[in-house]
N, C-alpha and C positions, 0 to 999 in steps of 0.2 A: 499495689500498682495504682497509677492515677486513672481516674475515670475520664470519659470523653469531655465532660463539662469542665474539667480541670486541666485539660491539655492546652499548652501554649506553644504555637508553631507559627512559622512564616512560610507561606507558599509562594514561590517565585516561578513564573512560567517563562520559558525561553523558546525561541523559534530556532530549529536546527537549520543550518546552512546546507540544505539538501534541495534536490529538484522539487520535491513535494512540500518543502518548508514545513515539516512536521514539528509539532510542539511537544515539549516535555516539561513537566512541573516538578520543581525541587521542594521537598518538604524538610524544613530545618527547625528543630526545636529551639526555643528561646531559653537557652541555658542561663543560669545565674552565675554571676561572678563570685566564686567561692571565697575571694579575698576582700570583698566589699565590706567596709565597716558597718554600713547601714544593714546589709543582709545578715551579717553575723549577729548584729545586735537584735534584730527582729527574730532570727532563729533561736537565739538564746532565750529571749522572752517566752517564746512558744514552749521550748523545752522546760523552762522554769515553771510555767503554768501547769504543765502535766505533773511535774514533781510535787508542786504545792497541793494539787487536788489529791494526789495519791496519799499524802501524809495528813490530810484534813478529814478526820472522821465524820464531820458534819456536812462537808461539801464535796464528797468524793462520788456522787451519783453522776451518771453519764449526762443527765439533764443539766446539772449544775456546771459540768465541765463544758458542755456545748454553749451554754449561756455565756460563760467566761470567754470562750473562744470567739463568739460573736462580738463581744465588747472589744477584744483585743484586735481581731482581724479587721473589723469595720466593713464598710461598703464602698471604699474608694476604688480608684482605677486598678489598684494592685490586689483587689480582693481575690481573684482566681489564683494568683501566685501564692499568697499566704494561706489560703484555704487548702491548696495543694500540699503545702508543708504540714499543715495540721492533719490532713488525711494520712500522711506517712507516719505521723506520730500516733494517730489513732490505731494504725496497723501494728504498732509496737505495744499496744495497750491491751490489757485483758480485763473484761467486764463480766461479772457474775451476778446471778440472782442470789442474794443472801437472805435466807429466811429459815427459821428453825422448823417450820412446817410448810409443805407445798402451798403456795398462794392459792392454787385452784381449791384445795381443801378448806383453806381459811375463808374464802369467798362463799363457798357452799354453806358453811356454818353461820357466817354473818347474815346471808340472805334468809336462812331459815329462822334465825333469831328475829330478824326485822319482820318477817311475816307474822310472828307471834306477838310482838310488842307494838306492831303498827309502824307507820311511816316515821322515818327519822326526821322529825320536824324541829327538834331542839338538841342542844348539847347534852341535856340530861338523858333523853331517849337514846341518843347515839352511844353514850357512855354505857348504858345498860346493855345495848346490843353488843358492844365490844366485850363486856364482861361476861355475858351469857355465852358468846361464841368462844371466849377464852376458857371458860370453865369446861366446855365440851372438848377443847383441844389441849387443856392443861397448859395454857399460856396466859400471861398477864395481858391486860387490855391494851397497853401500849405496844406489846409485841404483835398483837392482832392488827392494830392500826398500821404498824410498820410493814407487816408482811402481806397486807391486803392486796396491794398492787405491786409487790416487789419484783414480779417477773416482767413488768413493762420495761421496755428499753431504756426510757428516761430514768427509771428508778434503779437500774442495775448499778452496782458499785464498781468503781475502779479498784481492782485488787492487785494489779501488777502493771508495771511499766518498765520496758527495757531502756535504760538510759543511753543517751547519745550526745556527742559534743555538737556544738552549733555548726562548725565547719563540716563535720561528717554528715550532718543533716542536709546541708547544701549539696554536698557531693551526691547523697542519696537521691535528692530531688532531680538532679541533672540525669542521673541514670534512670530514674523512673520516667522521665520525659521520653528518653530514647526507647525504653521498653514499651511505652504506650504506643509509639509510632510503629515499632516492629510488630505489635499485635495485629496490625492491619496488613502485614506483608503477605504476598502470595508466592514470592520467590526471593531467596536470599543467596547471595554469592559472596564468599570471603576469600580473598587472596592473601596467602602468607609468604613472607620470605622464609628461608629454610628454618625448619623447627628441629630441635634435638629430639631424641627418642623419648625422653621423659615427658616433654610437652605434647608430643604426638599421642602418647598413651593417655595422658590426661584429657586431651581433646576428644578422643574416641570414647573414653569413659563417660564423659558428660553428654555426648551425643547419645549413647545408650541410655544414660540415666533419664534424659528427657524424651527418649523414644522418638527422636527426630528422623524423618526419612531424609537420607543424605547420599551424596555422590562425592567421593573424595579421590582426587587424582594428583599425580606429580606433574609439575610443569617446570619450564626453565626458571631456575632461580628460587624455586619453592613449591608450594602446593595450592590447589584450588579446591574449595569446599562449596558445594551447592546444596541448599536445603529447601525442600518444598515447604511452603507456608500454609496457613489455615485457610486462606481464601481459595486455595486450589482444591479443597476437599469438599465433598458433598455433605458429609456429616462429621459430627464431633469437632467441628471447626473451632468452637469457643475454647474447649479444653486444649486442643492442639496449639492454638494461637497463644494461649498462656505459656505452654511449654516453650515455644519459640522465644517469647519475651524474657522468660527467666533463664534462658540459655545465655543471654548476652553477657552477664558477668564472667562467664567462662572465657570469653575473648579478651576481657580486660586484664587478665593476668598474663597474657601472652605478649610477645613483642612483634613489631613490624607487620601489621596487618591492615587491610582495607576491605570495608564492607559496602555492598551496594544492594539495597533491597527494592523490589518493585512492590508497590502498594496498591491495595484496593481502597482508594481514598474517595469517599463520598460518591461511590459508584464508578470510580475511575478504574485504574489498574488494567486488567486484561481486556476490558471493553474497547472495541475499535472505534466506538462513536464518541469516546471521551479522551481527554488528554491523559497520557500515562503519567503517573507520579512516582518519584523515586526518592530514597533516602540514602544518604551517604555518610559513612562514619569510619574513623580509623583510630589507631592508637595515638595519633597526634592531637585528637580532640581532648584528651586529658580526663575522660571519665575514669572514675575510681570504683573499684569493687572490693567488698570485704572477703571475697572468696579466695581461697588459697589452693594450690596444687596438692592434692591429697592422694591417698591409696585408692585402690580399685574398688568401685561400687558394685554390689551384687544385688540383683532384684530378688524379691521374695520367691517367685516361682523358680528361679535358678538355684537358690539355696535348697529348696525342696528337691529339685532335680538332683543336685549333688548328693544329698542324703540318701535318696533312693537308689542312685547309681552305686554308691558305696556298699549297699546291701545286695546289689545284683550279682549273680554268679556269671561272670564274664571275664575273659582274659584281657579285655580292653582296659587301659588305664586312663582315667580322666584327670586332666589338669587344667588349671586356668592358663590362658594364652595371653602373653604380654608382648609378643614380638610383632613387628610390622611385616605384612605380607603384601608383596606387589603382584597384582594380577594383570591381565591383559588390558590394553588401551590405556596404560599408565595409571590405572586405578590402584588405590592403596586401601587395605583394611587391616584392622587388628581384631581377629575373631575372638569370640568369648572363650572358647575351649579348644584344646588339642587332645585327641584321642590317639594312643599309641598301642600297638599290638606287639607281643613278644616276637613275632616273625618279622618285625621291621616296618609294617604298614603304619601310616599316619593319616588321620583325617581331622580336618578342622570343622568346628561347629560355630555358626553365627546365629545369635538370637535376633529376630526381627520383630520390633514393636509395631508402632503405627505403620500402615502400608496402604498403598493404593495399587490397583491392578498393574498399571504400567511400571510403577516402582519395583514391584516383585518380579515382573517380567525381566527388568534390566538386571536384577540380582540373579535370576535364573540364567541369563545369558552369560553372566560371569562364570557360572558353574561349568558351562560348556566350553568357554574360552580358556579357562585356567588349566594349564598343563603341569603346574608345579606340585600342589598338594590337593587331593580331593577335599571338597567343601560341602557340608550339609547345612541347609538352612532350617531352623526351627522357628515357625511362624505362628504368631498369636492370632487365632480367629476372632477374638473379641475386639481387637484393635484394627480391624479392617475398616477402611473408609472408602466411600464411593461404591459404585456398582460394577457388575461384570464378573465373569468367571474365567479362570485360566482354561485355555483350550486344551492344554495337557499338563498334568502335574508330574514332574520328574520324580524318580524314586528318592532323589537327594533332598526333597522338600517334605518336612514333617509338620503338620498343623497341630495346634493344641488350643483348648479353650481356657481351662484354668490350671490344669496340671500337665506337665510335660511327662509323657509316658516313656520310661526308659526302654522298654522292649521295642517301641516303634523307632526310637532313635537308633538303637543298635542294629535293627534291620536295615535302615537307611545307611548306616555307617559300613556295614558289610557290603552292600551293593555298591556304594561309592568307591570302596577300596579294592573291589574285585579286579 
């Protein structure tokens, strides 16, 4: 992602035509024209520079690459733009400390040899120090010299670079700008025109994958998705904010959608004393994602739960749930599991990742309102955000820390289906 110092946006303040004449600020990223010949040329030069350093055994250190980037990017008015592109290429690069012996051990032997031979005041003494240290480490003197500070960031070697076309890099930059803005969102609403079942399943899969607190409901002509953002949380906000930002590519593979995000922008957002800021985005903006609609994702704790359930002595049968379930108040979910009993009873399981007290309370209200199929919530205690405790924990809610206990789930299933 792009850091704050590389973020390029325009902020426009408008006065609303209301009795109080309230103000709202619109935050708009300064997207690149992905068809601009100049932009394509510069992006191509940056990509070529990384490929050149990867193939140059004498100039593939991070320090040498950074120096070359400085020469190419320069310090003009477009410095932030091109440095942002370089940042995305650095994210596609792999740097490693390359030394036959741990540099810490090499320094220890060099310093010991230096203490015996005296200060390194000449090339002759330096060579003797390197040779003595090398003898102790079974290394040649030049290997000792190379490995002495090989673990410094500037001395690390570029060992891999994921190639990318110039235009694809420009598309990736525009996406990164939008993601950096969404990192500051405290509330996000997406409205879709009607989605088919495959798209709905994919959307729910990615909401689960990124552990986003959400409310999904059917409305006239489509669906409405509301996601709580990082600025609404008391803790873990940085990690959760990143999850919201990396969720954006999910939307880009869908059709006919509009997004509106309320932002905590320089102390703005929910504060009543400051101008609210918002960011709008839709499929018409032309952002491009490399993501594709794929099969169902399964979390590690869920895989472990499935394995332990298969070993349990129970008549209940556990299966992955892929069907859409409509609950009360027009809300829609795709639970993670369906449990069926030989006597015909059915219970749905929904895994809850990040959660806040009011979010979980809304989910519990759904339990009470739903009259179709009993639903059990399996909730991670480790991913709780904020403060406060539930006034009452229904039997249909099972908490877990690291491992989902099968017997606890089965107890809740029996109670829910009674």
